[in-house]
LUMTI-833909 format. One record per residue (C-alpha): residue number from 1; residue in one letter; x, y, z. Coordinates in nm, 3 decimals. Layout:
BEGIN
seq;type;px;py;pz
NUM;A;X;Y;Z
...
END
This chain:
BEGIN
seq;type;px;py;pz
1;M;0.000;0.000;0.000
2;G;0.286;0.237;0.079
3;I;0.433;0.182;-0.266
4;I;0.097;0.249;-0.432
5;R;0.057;0.568;-0.231
6;L;0.405;0.682;-0.337
7;L;0.328;0.612;-0.702
8;S;0.000;0.798;-0.672
9;N;0.170;1.104;-0.524
10;A;0.438;1.095;-0.792
11;M;0.178;1.084;-1.068
12;A;-0.003;1.378;-0.909
13;R;0.320;1.580;-0.909
14;V;0.382;1.495;-1.274
15;G;0.028;1.602;-1.355
16;T;0.084;1.929;-1.174
17;V;0.407;1.993;-1.361
18;R;0.240;1.919;-1.692
19;Y;-0.045;2.151;-1.597
20;Y;0.193;2.439;-1.531
21;Q;0.385;2.364;-1.848
22;L;0.058;2.377;-2.042
23;V;-0.026;2.712;-1.879
24;L;0.316;2.851;-1.976
25;V;0.277;2.732;-2.335
26;I;-0.065;2.896;-2.362
27;A;0.067;3.219;-2.207
28;A;0.357;3.226;-2.453
29;A;0.122;3.171;-2.746
30;L;-0.102;3.454;-2.629
31;A;0.201;3.682;-2.597
32;V;0.303;3.612;-2.957
33;V;-0.049;3.679;-3.079
34;A;-0.062;4.005;-2.884
35;F;0.276;4.113;-3.023
36;Y;0.172;4.068;-3.387
37;S;-0.179;4.199;-3.331
38;F;-0.085;4.519;-3.154
39;G;0.268;4.560;-3.286
40;S;0.145;4.582;-3.642
41;D;-0.049;4.903;-3.579
42;R;0.095;5.231;-3.703
43;H;0.245;5.435;-3.423
44;N;0.237;5.808;-3.377
45;F;0.530;6.012;-3.249
46;S;0.428;5.981;-2.882
47;S;0.372;5.606;-2.884
48;T;0.696;5.555;-3.070
49;T;0.880;5.759;-2.807
50;K;0.730;5.544;-2.531
51;R;0.847;5.228;-2.701
52;I;1.196;5.371;-2.744
53;K;1.228;5.438;-2.374
54;E;1.103;5.093;-2.280
55;T;1.335;4.923;-2.527
56;H;1.630;5.137;-2.432
57;A;1.581;5.067;-2.063
58;S;1.551;4.692;-2.114
59;H;1.865;4.670;-2.329
60;N;2.067;4.917;-2.121
61;A;2.246;5.011;-2.439
62;N;2.561;5.220;-2.398
63;S;2.586;5.349;-2.754
64;N;2.569;5.713;-2.867
65;N;2.232;5.666;-3.029
66;G;1.879;5.558;-2.946
67;D;1.623;5.392;-3.170
68;L;1.330;5.588;-3.300
69;S;1.146;5.265;-3.374
70;P;1.018;5.222;-3.729
71;D;0.663;5.204;-3.853
72;T;0.739;5.016;-4.172
73;N;1.044;4.798;-4.115
74;A;0.875;4.468;-4.037
75;D;0.918;4.320;-4.383
76;R;1.222;4.520;-4.489
77;T;1.492;4.413;-4.246
78;N;1.766;4.200;-4.396
79;T;1.742;3.872;-4.202
80;D;2.103;3.769;-4.255
81;S;2.242;4.096;-4.118
82;V;2.010;4.079;-3.818
83;N;2.130;3.730;-3.735
84;A;2.492;3.835;-3.780
85;A;2.440;4.136;-3.553
86;A;2.289;3.913;-3.287
87;K;2.598;3.691;-3.292
88;T;2.847;3.974;-3.248
89;R;2.663;4.185;-2.989
90;T;2.518;4.055;-2.667
91;P;2.153;4.129;-2.577
92;E;2.276;4.354;-2.298
93;E;2.464;4.573;-2.543
94;G;2.189;4.602;-2.801
95;P;2.241;4.737;-3.153
96;R;2.403;5.071;-3.232
97;Y;2.179;5.308;-3.425
98;F;2.273;5.567;-3.685
99;H;1.987;5.812;-3.742
100;A;1.929;6.007;-4.065
101;L;1.629;6.234;-4.126
102;M;1.481;6.375;-4.447
103;M;1.188;6.603;-4.521
104;F;0.943;6.412;-4.737
105;T;0.639;6.634;-4.793
106;K;0.438;6.702;-5.109
107;V;0.623;6.423;-5.285
108;D;0.296;6.275;-5.410
109;T;0.233;6.582;-5.629
110;S;0.585;6.613;-5.771
111;Q;0.738;6.365;-6.014
112;Q;1.061;6.560;-5.984
113;L;1.081;6.504;-5.607
114;Q;1.011;6.135;-5.656
115;Q;1.298;6.110;-5.902
116;K;1.533;6.295;-5.667
117;F;1.435;6.064;-5.384
118;Q;1.509;5.758;-5.595
119;V;1.853;5.894;-5.690
120;A;1.930;5.969;-5.325
121;M;1.817;5.632;-5.190
122;R;1.971;5.428;-5.469
123;S;2.312;5.594;-5.429
124;M;2.301;5.590;-5.048
125;L;2.223;5.219;-5.028
126;K;2.470;5.136;-5.304
127;H;2.764;5.274;-5.108
128;A;2.646;5.221;-4.749
129;R;2.837;4.974;-4.534
130;F;2.760;4.906;-4.170
131;E;2.911;4.659;-3.929
132;D;2.734;4.374;-3.755
133;G;2.522;4.506;-3.472
134;E;2.476;4.848;-3.639
135;V;2.145;4.979;-3.771
136;L;2.081;5.265;-4.012
137;T;1.747;5.424;-3.916
138;L;1.592;5.644;-4.185
139;H;1.339;5.901;-4.060
140;F;1.100;6.077;-4.297
141;V;0.887;6.376;-4.198
142;S;0.592;6.326;-4.425
143;D;0.227;6.379;-4.509
144;E;0.016;6.067;-4.559
145;P;-0.002;6.068;-4.942
146;S;0.376;6.111;-4.966
147;R;0.428;5.840;-4.709
148;E;0.246;5.587;-4.924
149;I;0.478;5.665;-5.217
150;G;0.785;5.654;-4.994
151;E;0.693;5.314;-4.852
152;K;0.657;5.168;-5.200
153;I;0.987;5.307;-5.329
154;L;1.177;5.209;-5.016
155;G;1.028;4.860;-5.023
156;D;1.196;4.802;-5.358
157;F;1.532;4.951;-5.262
158;L;1.570;4.797;-4.916
159;Q;1.515;4.441;-5.032
160;G;1.874;4.429;-5.151
161;A;2.029;4.600;-4.848
162;T;2.334;4.418;-4.711
163;F;2.293;4.565;-4.364
164;R;2.013;4.621;-4.117
165;C;1.803;4.923;-4.207
166;E;1.488;5.052;-4.038
167;V;1.238;5.313;-4.155
168;S;1.021;5.553;-3.955
169;F;0.770;5.806;-4.088
170;H;0.666;6.107;-3.874
171;N;0.352;6.306;-3.932
172;V;0.440;6.654;-4.052
173;K;0.137;6.818;-3.889
174;A;0.212;6.670;-3.548
175;L;0.572;6.791;-3.559
176;T;0.473;7.135;-3.687
177;E;0.245;7.181;-3.388
178;K;0.534;7.110;-3.152
179;L;0.775;7.331;-3.342
180;F;0.562;7.639;-3.394
181;P;0.583;7.785;-3.040
182;I;0.962;7.751;-3.049
183;V;1.032;7.897;-3.393
184;E;0.743;8.137;-3.444
185;A;0.963;8.441;-3.386
186;M;1.214;8.322;-3.644
187;Q;0.974;8.289;-3.932
188;K;0.935;8.662;-3.993
189;H;1.313;8.695;-4.029
190;F;1.392;8.382;-4.231
191;S;1.083;8.313;-4.445
192;A;0.978;8.447;-4.781
193;G;0.631;8.535;-4.658
194;S;0.299;8.387;-4.556
195;G;0.193;8.084;-4.754
196;T;0.532;8.020;-4.913
197;Y;0.736;7.701;-4.894
198;Y;0.977;7.810;-4.623
199;S;0.720;7.991;-4.416
200;D;0.607;7.665;-4.258
201;A;0.749;7.599;-3.914
202;I;0.857;7.250;-4.018
203;F;1.143;7.398;-4.218
204;F;1.299;7.506;-3.890
205;L;1.298;7.150;-3.759
206;S;1.676;7.125;-3.735
207;V;1.689;7.441;-3.522
208;A;1.481;7.288;-3.242
209;M;1.501;6.915;-3.307
210;H;1.676;6.863;-2.973
211;R;1.359;6.979;-2.798
212;I;1.112;6.748;-2.969
213;M;1.311;6.431;-3.042
214;P;1.329;6.165;-2.767
215;A;1.626;6.203;-2.533
216;E;1.745;5.857;-2.638
217;I;1.835;5.997;-2.980
218;K;2.161;6.174;-2.916
219;R;2.287;6.235;-3.270
220;I;2.118;6.261;-3.608
221;V;2.207;6.380;-3.957
222;Q;1.953;6.578;-4.158
223;L;1.974;6.546;-4.534
224;D;1.805;6.709;-4.832
225;L;1.637;6.490;-5.092
226;D;1.835;6.632;-5.386
227;L;2.158;6.452;-5.293
228;K;2.367;6.183;-5.457
229;Y;2.604;5.982;-5.239
230;K;2.948;5.886;-5.365
231;T;3.078;5.726;-5.046
232;N;2.966;5.528;-4.742
233;I;2.724;5.740;-4.539
234;R;2.867;5.584;-4.223
235;E;3.176;5.799;-4.280
236;L;2.958;6.108;-4.248
237;F;2.858;6.003;-3.896
238;E;3.226;5.979;-3.806
239;Q;3.247;6.357;-3.848
240;F;3.077;6.384;-3.508
241;N;3.408;6.269;-3.360
242;H;3.578;6.580;-3.499
243;F;3.351;6.835;-3.333
244;P;3.554;7.084;-3.126
245;A;3.452;7.159;-2.770
246;G;3.131;7.362;-2.762
247;A;3.022;7.277;-3.117
248;V;2.668;7.144;-3.156
249;I;2.615;7.137;-3.535
250;G;2.825;7.018;-3.828
251;I;2.750;7.200;-4.153
252;A;2.926;7.300;-4.478
253;R;2.975;7.652;-4.607
254;E;2.744;7.803;-4.866
255;M;2.917;7.778;-5.205
256;Q;2.755;8.078;-5.371
257;P;2.763;8.448;-5.276
258;V;2.409;8.419;-5.132
259;Y;2.500;8.589;-4.805
260;R;2.727;8.843;-4.965
261;H;2.398;8.963;-5.113
262;T;2.178;8.911;-4.805
263;F;2.414;9.103;-4.577
264;W;2.461;9.389;-4.823
265;A;2.331;9.658;-4.584
266;Y;2.549;9.538;-4.296
267;R;2.853;9.511;-4.527
268;R;2.798;9.867;-4.651
269;E;2.788;9.999;-4.294
270;N;3.083;9.780;-4.187
271;P;3.324;9.777;-4.484
272;D;3.600;9.604;-4.282
273;S;3.377;9.313;-4.184
274;R;3.436;8.964;-4.328
275;V;3.064;8.884;-4.311
276;G;2.961;8.742;-4.648
277;D;3.319;8.723;-4.779
278;P;3.445;8.401;-4.943
279;P;3.657;8.139;-4.765
280;P;3.906;8.078;-4.629
281;S;3.927;8.404;-4.438
282;G;3.569;8.521;-4.491
283;S;3.234;8.407;-4.350
284;P;3.023;8.302;-4.650
285;G;2.744;8.149;-4.442
286;F;2.617;7.791;-4.433
287;N;2.422;7.553;-4.653
288;S;2.176;7.321;-4.478
289;G;2.168;7.042;-4.739
290;V;2.378;6.819;-4.513
291;M;2.380;6.873;-4.136
292;L;2.507;6.682;-3.836
293;L;2.303;6.763;-3.525
294;D;2.453;6.663;-3.192
295;L;2.120;6.668;-3.011
296;E;2.273;6.588;-2.675
297;A;2.516;6.880;-2.707
298;M;2.235;7.106;-2.827
299;R;2.031;7.019;-2.518
300;R;2.321;7.100;-2.289
301;S;2.440;7.416;-2.465
302;E;2.326;7.725;-2.279
303;P;2.459;7.965;-2.548
304;Y;2.271;7.783;-2.824
305;N;1.941;7.764;-2.638
306;Q;1.960;8.131;-2.548
307;L;1.985;8.210;-2.920
308;L;1.646;8.045;-2.973
309;E;1.476;8.304;-2.755
310;P;1.274;8.561;-2.955
311;Q;1.465;8.857;-2.813
312;S;1.798;8.704;-2.917
313;V;1.674;8.634;-3.269
314;G;1.538;8.987;-3.301
315;R;1.855;9.146;-3.167
316;L;2.081;8.966;-3.414
317;A;1.846;9.024;-3.707
318;D;1.846;9.397;-3.631
319;K;2.223;9.407;-3.586
320;Y;2.295;9.238;-3.917
321;R;2.003;9.398;-4.103
322;F;1.906;9.043;-4.188
323;Q;1.599;8.938;-4.385
324;G;1.627;8.595;-4.544
325;H;1.401;8.333;-4.696
326;L;1.584;8.002;-4.652
327;G;1.455;7.888;-4.313
328;D;1.699;7.708;-4.083
329;Q;1.992;7.782;-4.314
330;D;1.945;8.156;-4.259
331;F;1.923;8.112;-3.883
332;F;2.243;7.907;-3.864
333;T;2.423;8.151;-4.092
334;M;2.323;8.452;-3.883
335;I;2.416;8.305;-3.544
336;G;2.734;8.165;-3.699
337;M;2.854;8.519;-3.767
338;E;2.833;8.591;-3.395
339;H;2.902;8.246;-3.247
340;P;3.124;8.045;-3.485
341;S;3.233;7.811;-3.203
342;L;2.888;7.647;-3.209
343;F;2.968;7.495;-3.550
344;H;3.196;7.231;-3.691
345;V;3.254;7.327;-4.054
346;L;3.227;7.028;-4.286
347;D;3.456;7.003;-4.584
348;C;3.285;7.107;-4.907
349;A;3.320;6.749;-5.033
350;W;3.041;6.647;-4.794
351;N;2.801;6.895;-4.953
352;R;2.926;6.971;-5.302
353;Q;2.662;7.221;-5.411
354;L;2.611;7.247;-5.786
355;C;2.383;7.550;-5.821
356;T;2.536;7.842;-6.014
357;W;2.238;8.081;-6.010
358;W;2.427;8.372;-5.856
359;K;2.700;8.352;-6.117
360;D;2.458;8.499;-6.370
361;H;2.285;8.737;-6.132
362;G;2.539;9.003;-6.050
363;Y;2.826;8.810;-5.889
364;G;3.013;8.653;-6.179
365;D;3.336;8.834;-6.089
366;V;3.362;8.673;-5.744
367;F;3.158;8.357;-5.796
368;Q;3.446;8.112;-5.830
369;L;3.590;8.223;-5.494
370;Y;3.283;8.071;-5.329
371;Y;3.223;7.781;-5.566
372;H;3.568;7.623;-5.571
373;C;3.592;7.284;-5.397
374;Q;3.906;7.073;-5.405
375;G;3.924;6.696;-5.359
376;P;3.702;6.395;-5.434
377;V;3.329;6.458;-5.390
378;K;3.157;6.254;-5.118
379;I;2.804;6.392;-5.158
380;Y;2.669;6.589;-5.454
381;H;2.394;6.843;-5.383
382;G;2.180;6.930;-5.685
383;N;2.036;7.246;-5.532
384;C;1.813;7.477;-5.738
385;N;1.731;7.175;-5.956
386;T;2.081;7.149;-6.096
387;P;2.151;6.815;-6.271
388;I;2.386;6.584;-6.080
389;P;2.668;6.419;-6.277
390;D;2.617;6.057;-6.378
391;D;2.844;5.791;-6.236
END
């Protein structure tokens, strides 16, 4: 009888174990269903930010970048590169993210913008090389019709990517609402007028991106659509390592006498000033086609954040008799005249501007002093619809 009782108890324990195992299996299955059911929804900026923080906390990643999780990357991630990254980096380390942002509005109504976007993406992905455990995250500030076009084009290009790439679209209206209170005072100084392209607050995104992007994103590059890449974009991110102390933005000089013209009144009143003069000794201003934004440094920089205050903007605009129409580029140019230490000047090869409009509009005698760029081109910029050379 004692043996039978022991066998009975043993069978009961086995049954209990199997019961708990069954419960765990069911729970795991429900978790998977919940992940694919809820994870497939499109996320807005706020929900994406929440997921970033949760993911970042769980991984305890010690990289310089955070992940602004994608809305459309589920079927576009290269499986082989993901598996390779998992082998070389432990779960505790997590992947290292490289963030790049592009404005992607009104693309649905412009065949020309669609063509520029295809040139940019094709050339970027052709030359891009990232190591195992690294992720290129492409951010697009977009309206819904443009987003649909972007998703289709990117779906074709990213299928052949040899590295892990993620995509995230951000609603332009939602971001504009966040930006407007910060940049409202700037628009009257750096916009062409009400209802024009640059009058929208969104075209000052780079100026205040550090205030609206999640804290987990510490560095990001902002790129125009009319670019053609001739080298690995990862090398552009390495320019962050060359920022001098106090610098918060990496940007190339303007390669036309745009600001020689814009600052004409100040130059007339201050004939010894180098404002608007060509390099290397002059201050020709900046071009915002390629920008490196050290968001963490921007958040910490007291001098930079003071320059965002309306009274500071107004004071400098009055001092330099400044009235521009190029949005963030004008703002960076103006504050750069007064506070050059906030900027790391990129070599012209990283933003080889091709526009020659000012050569035929009154500045032919000095044009080449601004336009000259020595060395191999890394990124072509077809500004003012200038054709980009073929490969």
